[in-house]
C-alpha positions as CSV (number, residue, x, y, z in Angstrom):
1,M,99.9,99.2,109.9
2,T,100.4,95.7,108.7
3,R,103.7,94.5,107.3
4,T,102.2,94.1,103.9
5,V,101.1,97.7,103.8
6,V,104.5,98.9,105.0
7,W,106.3,96.8,102.3
8,I,103.9,98.2,99.6
9,M,104.5,101.7,100.7
10,I,108.3,101.2,100.7
11,A,108.2,99.6,97.2
12,A,106.0,102.4,95.9
13,W,108.4,105.0,97.4
14,L,111.3,103.3,95.7
15,V,109.5,103.3,92.3
16,C,108.5,106.9,92.7
17,S,112.0,108.1,93.8
18,A,113.5,106.3,90.8
19,G,111.2,108.5,88.6
20,L,109.2,105.5,87.3
21,A,105.8,106.6,88.6
22,P,103.9,109.9,88.0
23,F,103.0,110.6,91.6
24,P,104.0,109.2,95.1
25,P,101.2,107.0,96.5
26,I,102.5,107.1,100.1
27,P,100.6,110.2,101.3
28,I,97.4,108.8,99.7
29,A,97.9,105.4,101.5
30,A,98.6,107.2,104.8
31,A,95.5,109.3,104.4
32,Q,93.3,106.3,103.6
33,E,94.6,104.6,106.8
34,N,94.0,107.7,108.9
35,W,90.2,107.8,108.3
36,K,89.9,104.2,109.2
37,A,91.8,104.6,112.5
38,E,89.6,107.6,113.3
39,F,86.5,105.6,112.4
40,E,87.5,102.6,114.6
41,D,88.3,105.0,117.5
42,I,84.9,106.7,117.2
43,C,82.8,103.6,116.9
44,A,84.7,101.7,119.6
45,K,83.0,103.7,122.3
46,T,79.4,102.6,121.4
47,Q,79.3,100.0,124.1
48,D,79.9,102.6,126.8
49,A,77.8,105.3,125.3
50,M,75.4,105.7,128.2
51,A,78.4,106.0,130.7
52,L,80.0,108.8,128.7
53,T,79.6,112.4,129.8
54,K,77.6,114.9,127.7
55,E,80.9,116.6,126.6
56,E,82.3,113.3,125.5
57,L,79.2,112.5,123.5
58,R,79.1,115.9,121.9
59,S,82.8,115.4,120.9
60,L,82.0,112.0,119.4
61,V,79.1,113.4,117.4
62,D,81.3,116.2,116.1
63,R,84.0,113.7,115.1
64,C,81.4,111.7,113.2
65,D,80.4,114.8,111.4
66,R,84.0,115.7,110.5
67,L,84.8,112.1,109.3
68,R,81.7,111.8,107.1
69,P,83.2,113.8,104.1
70,R,86.4,111.7,104.2
71,I,84.4,108.5,104.0
72,E,82.2,109.9,101.2
73,K,85.4,110.1,99.0
74,L,85.8,106.3,99.1
75,D,84.7,104.0,96.3
76,E,80.9,103.5,96.2
77,S,80.6,100.1,98.0
78,A,83.0,101.0,100.8
79,S,81.5,104.4,101.2
80,K,78.0,102.9,101.5
81,V,79.0,100.4,104.2
82,Y,81.2,102.8,106.3
83,L,78.7,105.7,106.1
84,K,75.9,103.5,107.3
85,R,78.0,102.2,110.2
86,L,79.2,105.8,111.0
87,Q,75.6,107.0,111.0
88,M,74.5,104.2,113.4
89,C,77.3,105.2,115.8
90,R,76.4,108.9,115.5
91,D,72.7,108.1,116.1
92,L,73.5,106.1,119.2
93,Y,75.6,109.0,120.6
94,V,72.9,111.5,119.9
95,F,70.3,109.2,121.5
96,S,72.5,108.8,124.6
97,L,73.1,112.6,124.7
98,E,69.4,113.3,124.5
99,S,68.6,110.7,127.2
100,K,70.8,112.3,129.8
101,A,69.1,114.6,132.3
102,P,69.8,118.3,131.9
């Protein structure tokens, strides 16, 4: 996480612990960062897709499928961009998987 995000999370925690906010934003911020880390990890392997084993490719396709609902919860513009990119990564992994000999 960047320093700015950490400072924002600390400030939000202080405000919430003082009873000045209706709900703590820290778990929400952490959840938002988790999907992005997962997204980056999944799509980082596209350059090596043809070198991956069938098991690795199946695992990546499954991870794409599990990540999709989390991205769908984002605001409309971010959701549209990240869903398109996720679908492109998934399609490449499926193509690589189908291209491998049985």
